[in-house]
N, C-alpha and C positions, 0 to 999 in steps of 0.2 A: 223121774229117770226114779226113786230107791221102786214103785211098783211095778217097773218095767221089766224089773232089773233079772226077776225070772224066769222073764221071756228070753233071755239073751242070752246065747250059747256059746259054754262053757268047756265047750273039746279043746284038749291041749293041746293037740297040733293042732288046731287054728292057729288059738291065741302065741303058742311059739310062734309060730309062721310070721304072726305080727308082726312078733317082738325085733327077729332076724329082719323084718323088710324094715323095720325101722332104722333100724342099725347098720342098715345096708344102706338106707339113703338112696335103693337105685328107685325105689318110687316119683320121687316128691312130684312129678310133670299133674300140672294141671288137666281134667278133663271136664267135657262140656255137660252138663244136669239141667233139668228140667226143674231140680229142690230149689227153698231157698237158701240162700245163705248172705254173710255180711260182705264176702269177697266176690265180686262179679266177675264177671269178663269184660264189662264195660259197652255191653249191649245196651244197654239204658231202653229200658223197658221190655225184651222183646222176649219176657221170659223164662230164660235158661242165664244160666251160672258157669260159673267155674267153680269145678273142684277138685279137692286133695286126691289122689287116687284110696288112699286112707280112710277115705269119707265109712266109705262105704264097711268095711269091717268094724269103725268104731261102734257103728250103730246096730252093730248085730251080731258082736262078742262084746260079752263078760271078763273087762281087762283093769277089774277091781286088782287083781293082785299082781298087774304088771305093770300099775303104775309110778313105780319110782325106776326101774326096771329101764321104762318110757322117757321118764323124764331125764335120766342118765343118759340113754341113747340121743338126744334133742342136743344136749349139753356136749357129747368127745367131741374133743378137739379135734380130733383126726380126721374130722369129716372136708371131705372136699367141698363144700357147700356153696352155689356158686348166687351171685344176685338174683337170675331167673326164679329159682327154688325157693326167693323168702316167702310169697304170697299163700307156696303150698306149707311148708313151716309155720307159719304164722297159725292157718289153718285149721292145722291139724295138732295144734294149741290148742286153741278157740273152741273143738269139739271135744277134745279130753276134757278141757276141765269143764266144761257144757257135763259132762257125766257125769266128772272125779275131781271134786274140787280142791283137793290134798295133791291133784299135781300141779299145784301152782306153790308151794311150799318145798316141793320136790326142787320145781324147777327155780326157786331163787336163794333156798337155802341149800343148796350142791353138799 
């Protein structure tokens, strides 16, 4: 990932919009995708998976300056998260940890 970091967008407007989306929790829904992911839609070999709407942004934006802010937004107690949102939140955490290892310590040590 470190070698690919130069290719990621560091656009302030897009990065802050992403952080606001995470804070609002409005896009926790899962969308169908053909990319591989650990969280599958249960299709059993169809090749399609369901992924959080945030994943595309995580893969294209350089969010290294916003890791702690994203972690605190995930942990924010005022969120009205539903059980259906859990897969999306876990996938968000997994994708962020894949690229930014420091998010684990930010989540585990609030």
